PASE-517043 format. One record per residue: residue number from 1; z, x, y of N, C-alpha, C, O, CB in turn. Coordinates in Angstrom, 3 decimals. Glycine has a CB too. Example, Ala and Ser with C-alpha at 12.3 -4.5 7.8 and 13.67 -1.06 7.14 Angstrom:
BEGIN
<site k="1" n_w="7.800" n_u="13.190" n_v="-5.690" ca_w="7.800" ca_u="12.300" ca_v="-4.500" c_w="7.800" c_u="13.200" c_v="-3.300" o_w="8.465" o_u="14.236" o_v="-3.319" cb_w="9.046" cb_u="11.308" cb_v="-4.473"/>
<site k="2" n_w="7.080" n_u="12.850" n_v="-2.250" ca_w="7.140" ca_u="13.670" ca_v="-1.060" c_w="7.870" c_u="12.900" c_v="0.030" o_w="8.039" o_u="13.409" o_v="1.138" cb_w="5.725" cb_u="14.084" cb_v="-0.598"/>
//
This chain:
BEGIN
<site k="1" n_w="-9.606" n_u="-2.296" n_v="-11.954" ca_w="-8.192" ca_u="-1.950" ca_v="-11.909" c_w="-7.663" c_u="-2.266" c_v="-10.517" o_w="-8.336" o_u="-2.055" o_v="-9.508" cb_w="-7.964" cb_u="-0.451" cb_v="-12.269"/>
<site k="2" n_w="-6.456" n_u="-2.769" n_v="-10.495" ca_w="-5.840" ca_u="-3.141" ca_v="-9.233" c_w="-4.488" c_u="-2.461" c_v="-9.078" o_w="-3.938" o_u="-1.900" o_v="-10.026" cb_w="-5.687" cb_u="-4.658" cb_v="-9.136"/>
<site k="3" n_w="-3.969" n_u="-2.529" n_v="-7.857" ca_w="-2.654" ca_u="-1.978" ca_v="-7.560" c_w="-2.001" c_u="-2.831" c_v="-6.486" o_w="-2.671" o_u="-3.585" o_v="-5.779" cb_w="-2.752" cb_u="-0.493" cb_v="-7.109"/>
<site k="4" n_w="-0.686" n_u="-2.701" n_v="-6.372" ca_w="0.085" ca_u="-3.397" ca_v="-5.350" c_w="0.688" c_u="-2.347" c_v="-4.428" o_w="1.355" o_u="-1.416" o_v="-4.879" cb_w="1.197" cb_u="-4.306" cb_v="-5.984"/>
<site k="5" n_w="0.448" n_u="-2.509" n_v="-3.135" ca_w="1.009" ca_u="-1.611" ca_v="-2.124" c_w="2.023" c_u="-2.402" c_v="-1.317" o_w="1.720" o_u="-3.498" o_v="-0.845" cb_w="-0.108" cb_u="-1.008" cb_v="-1.197"/>
<site k="6" n_w="3.234" n_u="-1.855" n_v="-1.153" ca_w="4.235" ca_u="-2.478" ca_v="-0.296" c_w="4.586" c_u="-1.519" c_v="0.832" o_w="4.616" o_u="-0.302" o_v="0.648" cb_w="5.503" cb_u="-2.869" cb_v="-1.105"/>
<site k="7" n_w="4.846" n_u="-2.085" n_v="1.990" ca_w="5.225" ca_u="-1.301" ca_v="3.161" c_w="6.428" c_u="-1.992" c_v="3.807" o_w="6.384" o_u="-3.188" o_v="4.095" cb_w="4.023" cb_u="-1.160" cb_v="4.180"/>
<site k="8" n_w="7.492" n_u="-1.236" n_v="4.029" ca_w="8.706" ca_u="-1.762" ca_v="4.656" c_w="9.215" c_u="-0.782" c_v="5.696" o_w="9.199" o_u="0.429" o_v="5.477" cb_w="9.796" cb_u="-2.041" cb_v="3.602"/>
<site k="9" n_w="9.665" n_u="-1.304" n_v="6.822" ca_w="10.255" ca_u="-0.437" ca_v="7.831" c_w="10.290" c_u="-1.100" c_v="9.191" o_w="9.928" o_u="-2.267" o_v="9.341" cb_w="9.493" cb_u="0.861" cb_v="7.913"/>
<site k="10" n_w="10.727" n_u="-0.345" n_v="10.173" ca_w="10.801" ca_u="-0.827" ca_v="11.543" c_w="9.389" c_u="-1.103" c_v="12.054" o_w="8.491" o_u="-0.281" o_v="11.874" cb_w="11.528" cb_u="0.197" cb_v="12.454"/>
<site k="11" n_w="9.193" n_u="-2.253" n_v="12.688" ca_w="7.880" ca_u="-2.640" ca_v="13.178" c_w="7.395" c_u="-1.672" c_v="14.258" o_w="8.161" o_u="-1.197" o_v="15.097" cb_w="7.918" cb_u="-4.070" cb_v="13.723"/>
<site k="12" n_w="6.103" n_u="-1.404" n_v="14.201" ca_w="5.455" ca_u="-0.544" ca_v="15.185" c_w="3.974" c_u="-0.895" c_v="15.196" o_w="3.459" o_u="-1.454" o_v="14.227" cb_w="5.680" cb_u="0.981" cb_v="14.864"/>
<site k="13" n_w="3.303" n_u="-0.578" n_v="16.264" ca_w="1.869" ca_u="-0.853" ca_v="16.383" c_w="1.079" c_u="0.003" c_v="15.397" o_w="1.318" o_u="1.206" o_v="15.286" cb_w="1.382" cb_u="-0.592" cb_v="17.826"/>
<site k="14" n_w="0.135" n_u="-0.617" n_v="14.677" ca_w="-0.814" ca_u="0.114" ca_v="13.858" c_w="-0.442" c_u="0.385" c_v="12.420" o_w="-1.151" o_u="1.127" o_v="11.740" cb_w="-1.070" cb_u="1.356" cb_v="14.478"/>
<site k="15" n_w="0.646" n_u="-0.189" n_v="11.929" ca_w="1.048" ca_u="0.086" ca_v="10.547" c_w="-0.014" c_u="-0.419" c_v="9.572" o_w="-0.476" o_u="0.328" o_v="8.709" cb_w="2.414" cb_u="-0.570" cb_v="10.238"/>
<site k="16" n_w="-0.398" n_u="-1.681" n_v="9.712" ca_w="-1.383" ca_u="-2.248" ca_v="8.802" c_w="-2.708" c_u="-1.492" c_v="8.910" o_w="-3.340" o_u="-1.194" o_v="7.896" cb_w="-1.591" cb_u="-3.742" cb_v="9.097"/>
<site k="17" n_w="-3.120" n_u="-1.188" n_v="10.124" ca_w="-4.381" ca_u="-0.470" ca_v="10.339" c_w="-4.357" c_u="0.915" c_v="9.704" o_w="-5.351" o_u="1.343" o_v="9.116" cb_w="-4.671" cb_u="-0.346" cb_v="11.831"/>
<site k="18" n_w="-3.248" n_u="1.609" n_v="9.814" ca_w="-3.149" ca_u="2.958" ca_v="9.249" c_w="-3.235" c_u="2.952" c_v="7.733" o_w="-3.921" o_u="3.786" o_v="7.142" cb_w="-1.852" cb_u="3.611" cb_v="9.681"/>
<site k="19" n_w="-2.534" n_u="2.006" n_v="7.098" ca_w="-2.576" ca_u="1.915" ca_v="5.638" c_w="-3.984" c_u="1.518" c_v="5.195" o_w="-4.527" o_u="2.093" o_v="4.251" cb_w="-1.525" cb_u="0.890" cb_v="5.114"/>
<site k="20" n_w="-4.574" n_u="0.534" n_v="5.877" ca_w="-5.925" ca_u="0.092" ca_v="5.538" c_w="-6.935" c_u="1.229" c_v="5.712" o_w="-7.852" o_u="1.369" o_v="4.903" cb_w="-6.326" cb_u="-1.109" cb_v="6.405"/>
<site k="21" n_w="-6.775" n_u="2.027" n_v="6.744" ca_w="-7.670" ca_u="3.164" ca_v="6.982" c_w="-7.578" c_u="4.193" c_v="5.861" o_w="-8.600" o_u="4.708" o_v="5.407" cb_w="-7.343" cb_u="3.826" cb_v="8.321"/>
<site k="22" n_w="-6.361" n_u="4.496" n_v="5.413" ca_w="-6.194" ca_u="5.447" ca_v="4.317" c_w="-6.847" c_u="4.912" c_v="3.042" o_w="-7.448" o_u="5.671" o_v="2.282" cb_w="-4.698" cb_u="5.735" cb_v="4.074"/>
<site k="23" n_w="-6.726" n_u="3.619" n_v="2.816" ca_w="-7.371" ca_u="3.010" ca_v="1.654" c_w="-8.892" c_u="3.130" c_v="1.763" o_w="-9.556" o_u="3.523" o_v="0.804" cb_w="-6.958" cb_u="1.528" cb_v="1.519"/>
<site k="24" n_w="-9.431" n_u="2.797" n_v="2.911" ca_w="-10.879" ca_u="2.832" ca_v="3.110" c_w="-11.448" c_u="4.237" c_v="2.926" o_w="-12.547" o_u="4.395" o_v="2.393" cb_w="-11.228" cb_u="2.313" cb_v="4.498"/>
<site k="25" n_w="-10.715" n_u="5.252" n_v="3.360" ca_w="-11.182" ca_u="6.642" ca_v="3.238" c_w="-11.493" c_u="7.038" c_v="1.806" o_w="-12.361" o_u="7.876" o_v="1.562" cb_w="-10.147" cb_u="7.585" cb_v="3.798"/>
<site k="26" n_w="-10.774" n_u="6.428" n_v="0.846" ca_w="-10.939" ca_u="6.819" ca_v="-0.563" c_w="-11.519" c_u="5.702" c_v="-1.424" o_w="-11.423" o_u="5.747" o_v="-2.651" cb_w="-9.605" cb_u="7.251" cb_v="-1.137"/>
<site k="27" n_w="-12.118" n_u="4.706" n_v="-0.788" ca_w="-12.817" ca_u="3.664" ca_v="-1.536" c_w="-11.949" c_u="2.583" c_v="-2.141" o_w="-12.384" o_u="1.880" o_v="-3.053" cb_w="-13.580" cb_u="4.283" cb_v="-2.603"/>
<site k="28" n_w="-10.735" n_u="2.436" n_v="-1.654" ca_w="-9.837" ca_u="1.388" ca_v="-2.143" c_w="-10.104" c_u="0.128" c_v="-1.325" o_w="-10.034" o_u="0.155" o_v="-0.097" cb_w="-8.323" cb_u="1.826" cb_v="-2.041"/>
<site k="29" n_w="-10.410" n_u="-0.982" n_v="-2.010" ca_w="-10.743" ca_u="-2.237" ca_v="-1.354" c_w="-9.528" c_u="-3.157" c_v="-1.313" o_w="-8.886" o_u="-3.386" o_v="-2.338" cb_w="-11.910" cb_u="-2.925" cb_v="-2.071"/>
<site k="30" n_w="-9.216" n_u="-3.679" n_v="-0.145" ca_w="-8.097" ca_u="-4.607" ca_v="0.004" c_w="-8.578" c_u="-6.002" c_v="-0.387" o_w="-9.516" o_u="-6.536" o_v="0.206" cb_w="-7.534" cb_u="-4.594" cb_v="1.470"/>
<site k="31" n_w="-7.927" n_u="-6.583" n_v="-1.389" ca_w="-8.286" ca_u="-7.913" ca_v="-1.880" c_w="-7.485" c_u="-8.990" c_v="-1.150" o_w="-8.045" o_u="-9.977" o_v="-0.672" cb_w="-8.049" cb_u="-8.010" cb_v="-3.401"/>
<site k="32" n_w="-6.183" n_u="-8.792" n_v="-1.071" ca_w="-5.293" ca_u="-9.733" ca_v="-0.383" c_w="-4.230" c_u="-8.952" c_v="0.362" o_w="-3.813" o_u="-7.875" o_v="-0.066" cb_w="-4.641" cb_u="-10.730" cb_v="-1.382"/>
<site k="33" n_w="-3.795" n_u="-9.511" n_v="1.485" ca_w="-2.704" ca_u="-8.887" ca_v="2.237" c_w="-1.860" c_u="-9.979" c_v="2.886" o_w="-2.375" o_u="-10.982" o_v="3.381" cb_w="-3.254" cb_u="-7.899" cb_v="3.314"/>
<site k="34" n_w="-0.566" n_u="-9.755" n_v="2.868" ca_w="0.357" ca_u="-10.612" ca_v="3.600" c_w="1.346" c_u="-9.696" c_v="4.307" o_w="1.779" o_u="-8.679" o_v="3.766" cb_w="1.091" cb_u="-11.636" cb_v="2.646"/>
<site k="35" n_w="1.689" n_u="-10.084" n_v="5.526" ca_w="2.650" ca_u="-9.272" ca_v="6.261" c_w="3.476" c_u="-10.156" c_v="7.167" o_w="3.022" o_u="-11.205" o_v="7.624" cb_w="1.943" cb_u="-8.179" cb_v="7.073"/>
<site k="36" n_w="4.690" n_u="-9.718" n_v="7.420" ca_w="5.608" ca_u="-10.442" ca_v="8.297" c_w="6.417" c_u="-9.450" c_v="9.103" o_w="6.643" o_u="-8.315" o_v="8.684" cb_w="6.539" cb_u="-11.371" cb_v="7.487"/>
<site k="37" n_w="6.845" n_u="-9.896" n_v="10.259" ca_w="7.793" ca_u="-9.139" ca_v="11.059" c_w="9.012" c_u="-10.032" c_v="11.220" o_w="8.932" o_u="-11.107" o_v="11.815" cb_w="7.185" cb_u="-8.705" cb_v="12.457"/>
<site k="38" n_w="10.135" n_u="-9.582" n_v="10.689" ca_w="11.373" ca_u="-10.348" ca_v="10.724" c_w="12.430" c_u="-9.553" c_v="11.474" o_w="12.893" o_u="-8.516" o_v="10.998" cb_w="11.857" cb_u="-10.693" cb_v="9.293"/>
<site k="39" n_w="12.806" n_u="-10.038" n_v="12.638" ca_w="13.819" ca_u="-9.382" ca_v="13.468" c_w="13.540" c_u="-7.889" c_v="13.631" o_w="14.444" o_u="-7.062" o_v="13.514" cb_w="15.205" cb_u="-9.586" cb_v="12.864"/>
<site k="40" n_w="12.283" n_u="-7.556" n_v="13.902" ca_w="11.909" ca_u="-6.175" ca_v="14.157" c_w="11.602" c_u="-5.348" c_v="12.925" o_w="11.269" o_u="-4.168" o_v="13.039" cb_w="12.978" cb_u="-5.523" cb_v="14.901"/>
<site k="41" n_w="11.709" n_u="-5.952" n_v="11.739" ca_w="11.395" ca_u="-5.238" ca_v="10.500" c_w="10.030" c_u="-5.696" c_v="9.985" o_w="9.757" o_u="-6.893" o_v="9.889" cb_w="12.500" cb_u="-5.475" cb_v="9.422"/>
<site k="42" n_w="9.187" n_u="-4.730" n_v="9.658" ca_w="7.835" ca_u="-4.988" ca_v="9.168" c_w="7.853" c_u="-4.995" c_v="7.641" o_w="8.428" o_u="-4.107" o_v="7.013" cb_w="6.831" cb_u="-3.923" cb_v="9.706"/>
<site k="43" n_w="7.217" n_u="-6.010" n_v="7.053" ca_w="7.098" ca_u="-6.097" ca_v="5.597" c_w="5.661" c_u="-6.494" c_v="5.266" o_w="5.140" o_u="-7.465" o_v="5.815" cb_w="8.127" cb_u="-7.128" cb_v="4.996"/>
<site k="44" n_w="5.019" n_u="-5.742" n_v="4.366" ca_w="3.640" ca_u="-6.032" ca_v="3.999" c_w="3.445" c_u="-5.806" c_v="2.508" o_w="4.000" o_u="-4.875" o_v="1.924" cb_w="2.663" cb_u="-5.163" cb_v="4.811"/>
<site k="45" n_w="2.645" n_u="-6.678" n_v="1.907" ca_w="2.219" ca_u="-6.515" ca_v="0.521" c_w="0.708" c_u="-6.585" c_v="0.502" o_w="0.113" o_u="-7.525" o_v="1.029" cb_w="2.852" cb_u="-7.600" cb_v="-0.417"/>
<site k="46" n_w="0.090" n_u="-5.587" n_v="-0.107" ca_w="-1.367" ca_u="-5.559" ca_v="-0.266" c_w="-1.696" c_u="-5.525" c_v="-1.750" o_w="-1.090" o_u="-4.772" o_v="-2.512" cb_w="-1.996" cb_u="-4.332" cb_v="0.469"/>
<site k="47" n_w="-2.656" n_u="-6.342" n_v="-2.153" ca_w="-3.203" ca_u="-6.285" ca_v="-3.502" c_w="-4.568" c_u="-5.633" c_v="-3.343" o_w="-5.425" o_u="-6.161" o_v="-2.634" cb_w="-3.294" cb_u="-7.729" cb_v="-4.190"/>
<site k="48" n_w="-4.783" n_u="-4.492" n_v="-3.994" ca_w="-5.995" ca_u="-3.704" ca_v="-3.766" c_w="-6.742" c_u="-3.419" c_v="-5.065" o_w="-6.153" o_u="-3.370" o_v="-6.145" cb_w="-5.645" cb_u="-2.395" cb_v="-3.075"/>
<site k="49" n_w="-8.038" n_u="-3.234" n_v="-4.933" ca_w="-8.905" ca_u="-2.854" ca_v="-6.049" c_w="-9.104" c_u="-1.344" c_v="-5.981" o_w="-9.643" o_u="-0.824" o_v="-5.004" cb_w="-10.286" cb_u="-3.618" cb_v="-6.001"/>
<site k="50" n_w="-8.664" n_u="-0.639" n_v="-7.031" ca_w="-8.776" ca_u="0.821" ca_v="-7.054" c_w="-9.895" c_u="1.303" c_v="-7.968" o_w="-9.983" o_u="2.491" o_v="-8.277" cb_w="-7.464" cb_u="1.435" cb_v="-7.493"/>
<site k="51" n_w="-10.758" n_u="0.370" n_v="-8.404" ca_w="-11.842" ca_u="0.715" ca_v="-9.326" c_w="-12.740" c_u="1.814" c_v="-8.778" o_w="-13.145" o_u="2.708" o_v="-9.522" cb_w="-12.673" cb_u="-0.512" cb_v="-9.631"/>
<site k="52" n_w="-13.058" n_u="1.761" n_v="-7.485" ca_w="-13.970" ca_u="2.736" ca_v="-6.879" c_w="-13.249" c_u="3.830" c_v="-6.098" o_w="-13.858" o_u="4.515" o_v="-5.275" cb_w="-14.936" cb_u="2.028" cb_v="-5.966"/>
<site k="53" n_w="-11.957" n_u="3.993" n_v="-6.354" ca_w="-11.180" ca_u="5.024" ca_v="-5.670" c_w="-11.744" c_u="6.402" c_v="-6.017" o_w="-11.991" o_u="6.704" o_v="-7.185" cb_w="-9.676" cb_u="4.933" cb_v="-6.055"/>
<site k="54" n_w="-11.941" n_u="7.222" n_v="-5.004" ca_w="-12.588" ca_u="8.527" ca_v="-5.175" c_w="-11.607" c_u="9.664" c_v="-5.451" o_w="-12.019" o_u="10.814" o_v="-5.607" cb_w="-13.389" cb_u="8.855" cb_v="-3.949"/>
<site k="55" n_w="-10.317" n_u="9.351" n_v="-5.511" ca_w="-9.300" ca_u="10.365" ca_v="-5.802" c_w="-8.435" c_u="9.871" c_v="-6.958" o_w="-8.374" o_u="8.668" o_v="-7.208" cb_w="-8.424" cb_u="10.669" cb_v="-4.539"/>
<site k="56" n_w="-7.768" n_u="10.776" n_v="-7.663" ca_w="-6.844" ca_u="10.344" ca_v="-8.724" c_w="-5.727" c_u="9.465" c_v="-8.150" o_w="-5.343" o_u="9.615" o_v="-6.990" cb_w="-6.234" cb_u="11.574" cb_v="-9.445"/>
<site k="57" n_w="-5.215" n_u="8.551" n_v="-8.974" ca_w="-4.165" ca_u="7.638" ca_v="-8.530" c_w="-2.967" c_u="8.395" c_v="-7.968" o_w="-2.381" o_u="7.972" o_v="-6.972" cb_w="-3.722" cb_u="6.743" cb_v="-9.681"/>
<site k="58" n_w="-2.600" n_u="9.502" n_v="-8.592" ca_w="-1.442" ca_u="10.279" ca_v="-8.125" c_w="-1.670" c_u="10.822" c_v="-6.714" o_w="-0.733" o_u="10.904" o_v="-5.919" cb_w="-1.152" cb_u="11.440" cb_v="-9.092"/>
<site k="59" n_w="-2.907" n_u="11.191" n_v="-6.406" ca_w="-3.220" ca_u="11.673" ca_v="-5.051" c_w="-3.144" c_u="10.522" c_v="-4.041" o_w="-2.683" o_u="10.715" o_v="-2.916" cb_w="-4.633" cb_u="12.324" cb_v="-5.015"/>
<site k="60" n_w="-3.591" n_u="9.333" n_v="-4.438" ca_w="-3.484" ca_u="8.160" ca_v="-3.572" c_w="-2.022" c_u="7.856" c_v="-3.272" o_w="-1.666" o_u="7.563" o_v="-2.131" cb_w="-4.163" cb_u="6.938" cb_v="-4.222"/>
<site k="61" n_w="-1.178" n_u="7.926" n_v="-4.291" ca_w="0.263" ca_u="7.704" ca_v="-4.113" c_w="0.806" c_u="8.687" c_v="-3.084" o_w="1.501" o_u="8.292" o_v="-2.148" cb_w="1.023" cb_u="7.855" cb_v="-5.465"/>
<site k="62" n_w="0.490" n_u="9.968" n_v="-3.258" ca_w="0.985" ca_u="10.997" ca_v="-2.335" c_w="0.478" c_u="10.773" c_v="-0.916" o_w="1.238" o_u="10.917" o_v="0.042" cb_w="0.567" cb_u="12.385" cb_v="-2.817"/>
<site k="63" n_w="-0.788" n_u="10.424" n_v="-0.774" ca_w="-1.385" ca_u="10.205" ca_v="0.549" c_w="-0.698" c_u="9.051" c_v="1.269" o_w="-0.350" o_u="9.167" o_v="2.444" cb_w="-2.892" cb_u="9.925" cb_v="0.423"/>
<site k="64" n_w="-0.502" n_u="7.932" n_v="0.561" ca_w="0.134" ca_u="6.777" ca_v="1.192" c_w="1.612" c_u="7.024" c_v="1.478" o_w="2.136" o_u="6.558" o_v="2.490" cb_w="-0.021" cb_u="5.550" cb_v="0.310"/>
<site k="65" n_w="2.277" n_u="7.746" n_v="0.602" ca_w="3.681" ca_u="8.099" ca_v="0.844" c_w="3.805" c_u="8.962" c_v="2.090" o_w="4.666" o_u="8.724" o_v="2.937" cb_w="4.277" cb_u="8.834" cb_v="-0.374"/>
<site k="66" n_w="2.942" n_u="9.966" n_v="2.197" ca_w="2.955" ca_u="10.850" ca_v="3.370" c_w="2.643" c_u="10.078" c_v="4.652" o_w="3.289" o_u="10.292" o_v="5.677" cb_w="1.944" cb_u="11.993" cb_v="3.188"/>
<site k="67" n_w="1.652" n_u="9.178" n_v="4.598" ca_w="1.292" ca_u="8.381" ca_v="5.768" c_w="2.473" c_u="7.515" c_v="6.191" o_w="2.744" o_u="7.373" o_v="7.384" cb_w="0.055" cb_u="7.503" cb_v="5.475"/>
<site k="68" n_w="3.170" n_u="6.941" n_v="5.229" ca_w="4.348" ca_u="6.143" ca_v="5.534" c_w="5.428" c_u="6.958" c_v="6.226" o_w="6.034" o_u="6.498" o_v="7.193" cb_w="4.900" cb_u="5.533" cb_v="4.271"/>
<site k="69" n_w="5.669" n_u="8.167" n_v="5.732" ca_w="6.667" ca_u="9.035" ca_v="6.348" c_w="6.288" c_u="9.361" c_v="7.789" o_w="7.153" o_u="9.400" o_v="8.664" cb_w="6.828" cb_u="10.326" cb_v="5.536"/>
<site k="70" n_w="5.006" n_u="9.593" n_v="8.040" ca_w="4.531" ca_u="9.878" ca_v="9.403" c_w="4.773" c_u="8.694" c_v="10.333" o_w="5.048" o_u="8.881" o_v="11.519" cb_w="3.036" cb_u="10.229" cb_v="9.387"/>
<site k="71" n_w="4.673" n_u="7.477" n_v="9.800" ca_w="4.847" ca_u="6.271" ca_v="10.609" c_w="6.294" c_u="5.791" c_v="10.646" o_w="6.623" o_u="4.887" o_v="11.414" cb_w="3.964" cb_u="5.167" cb_v="10.079"/>
<site k="72" n_w="7.152" n_u="6.375" n_v="9.839" ca_w="8.550" ca_u="5.964" ca_v="9.794" c_w="8.795" c_u="4.717" c_v="8.965" o_w="9.756" o_u="3.984" o_v="9.199" cb_w="9.044" cb_u="5.736" cb_v="11.174"/>
<site k="73" n_w="7.908" n_u="4.476" n_v="7.981" ca_w="8.069" ca_u="3.338" ca_v="7.078" c_w="7.993" c_u="3.830" c_v="5.642" o_w="7.575" o_u="4.957" o_v="5.377" cb_w="6.990" cb_u="2.251" cb_v="7.346"/>
<site k="74" n_w="8.402" n_u="2.971" n_v="4.726" ca_w="8.350" ca_u="3.299" ca_v="3.303" c_w="7.131" c_u="2.612" c_v="2.702" o_w="7.015" o_u="1.387" o_v="2.742" cb_w="9.665" cb_u="2.865" cb_v="2.565"/>
<site k="75" n_w="6.218" n_u="3.414" n_v="2.142" ca_w="5.029" ca_u="2.877" ca_v="1.478" c_w="5.148" c_u="3.175" c_v="-0.011" o_w="5.410" o_u="4.309" o_v="-0.411" cb_w="3.707" cb_u="3.489" cb_v="2.074"/>
<site k="76" n_w="4.951" n_u="2.138" n_v="-0.826" ca_w="5.031" ca_u="2.295" ca_v="-2.273" c_w="3.798" c_u="1.660" c_v="-2.889" o_w="3.405" o_u="0.563" o_v="-2.491" cb_w="6.336" cb_u="1.660" cb_v="-2.845"/>
<site k="77" n_w="3.185" n_u="2.327" n_v="-3.849" ca_w="2.035" ca_u="1.768" ca_v="-4.550" c_w="2.319" c_u="1.800" c_v="-6.047" o_w="2.814" o_u="2.789" o_v="-6.588" cb_w="0.728" cb_u="2.554" cb_v="-4.210"/>
<site k="78" n_w="1.990" n_u="0.684" n_v="-6.699" ca_w="2.229" ca_u="0.570" ca_v="-8.128" c_w="0.967" c_u="0.022" c_v="-8.795" o_w="0.384" o_u="-0.960" o_v="-8.335" cb_w="3.460" cb_u="-0.343" cb_v="-8.420"/>
<site k="79" n_w="0.559" n_u="0.667" n_v="-9.874" ca_w="-0.600" ca_u="0.203" ca_v="-10.631" c_w="-0.302" c_u="-1.191" c_v="-11.173" o_w="0.824" o_u="-1.469" o_v="-11.585" cb_w="-0.950" cb_u="1.190" cb_v="-11.790"/>
<site k="80" n_w="-1.297" n_u="-2.059" n_v="-11.175" ca_w="-1.113" ca_u="-3.436" ca_v="-11.624" c_w="-0.567" c_u="-3.522" c_v="-13.048" o_w="0.241" o_u="-4.403" o_v="-13.341" cb_w="-2.424" cb_u="-4.180" cb_v="-11.538"/>
<site k="81" n_w="-0.989" n_u="-2.630" n_v="-13.930" ca_w="-0.506" ca_u="-2.661" ca_v="-15.311" c_w="0.999" c_u="-2.467" c_v="-15.384" o_w="1.677" o_u="-3.144" o_v="-16.157" cb_w="-1.204" cb_u="-1.593" cb_v="-16.139"/>
<site k="82" n_w="1.523" n_u="-1.551" n_v="-14.589" ca_w="2.970" ca_u="-1.310" ca_v="-14.565" c_w="3.682" c_u="-2.511" c_v="-13.951" o_w="4.711" o_u="-2.964" o_v="-14.454" cb_w="3.304" cb_u="-0.014" cb_v="-13.771"/>
<site k="83" n_w="3.120" n_u="-3.018" n_v="-12.860" ca_w="3.699" ca_u="-4.193" ca_v="-12.204" c_w="3.794" c_u="-5.363" c_v="-13.184" o_w="4.837" o_u="-6.010" o_v="-13.278" cb_w="2.858" cb_u="-4.594" cb_v="-10.973"/>
<site k="84" n_w="2.714" n_u="-5.634" n_v="-13.910" ca_w="2.705" ca_u="-6.732" ca_v="-14.873" c_w="3.673" c_u="-6.489" c_v="-16.026" o_w="4.352" o_u="-7.416" o_v="-16.468" cb_w="1.302" cb_u="-6.938" cb_v="-15.415"/>
<site k="85" n_w="3.743" n_u="-5.256" n_v="-16.517" ca_w="4.648" ca_u="-4.939" ca_v="-17.614" c_w="6.110" c_u="-5.133" c_v="-17.201" o_w="6.931" o_u="-5.565" o_v="-18.011" cb_w="4.418" cb_u="-3.502" cb_v="-18.087"/>
<site k="86" n_w="6.435" n_u="-4.816" n_v="-15.951" ca_w="7.798" ca_u="-4.966" ca_v="-15.467" c_w="8.199" c_u="-6.433" c_v="-15.377" o_w="9.383" o_u="-6.762" o_v="-15.445" cb_w="7.950" cb_u="-4.301" cb_v="-14.111"/>
<site k="87" n_w="7.219" n_u="-7.306" n_v="-15.226" ca_w="7.516" ca_u="-8.718" ca_v="-15.006" c_w="7.142" c_u="-9.599" c_v="-16.193" o_w="6.954" o_u="-10.807" o_v="-16.052" cb_w="6.796" cb_u="-9.201" cb_v="-13.779"/>
<site k="88" n_w="7.038" n_u="-8.972" n_v="-17.371" ca_w="6.736" ca_u="-9.706" ca_v="-18.598" c_w="7.936" c_u="-9.609" c_v="-19.538" o_w="8.462" o_u="-8.525" o_v="-19.793" cb_w="5.444" cb_u="-9.153" cb_v="-19.283"/>
<site k="89" n_w="8.343" n_u="-10.737" n_v="-20.029" ca_w="9.480" ca_u="-10.752" ca_v="-20.957" c_w="8.957" c_u="-10.848" c_v="-22.374" o_w="9.743" o_u="-10.875" o_v="-23.322" cb_w="10.449" cb_u="-11.931" cb_v="-20.650"/>
//
């Protein structure tokens, strides 16, 4: 099972590291990541494997949301099944 994590907000040191650390703590493996800084705004998309996640998906959502609030950015995670369903006609 996979998920997509997006992070948006004002650029600051350690955003990618903080999100990656939270993922590692609960066994979430980062498969792909892309990030950009555009005129001081940070944007990142991570494709992650949640197969070995040690906490329920809802707890992972809450943890990443809280971490984003602490850093002053918006973190959103969506299960791959929902992401695919939204983009299928």
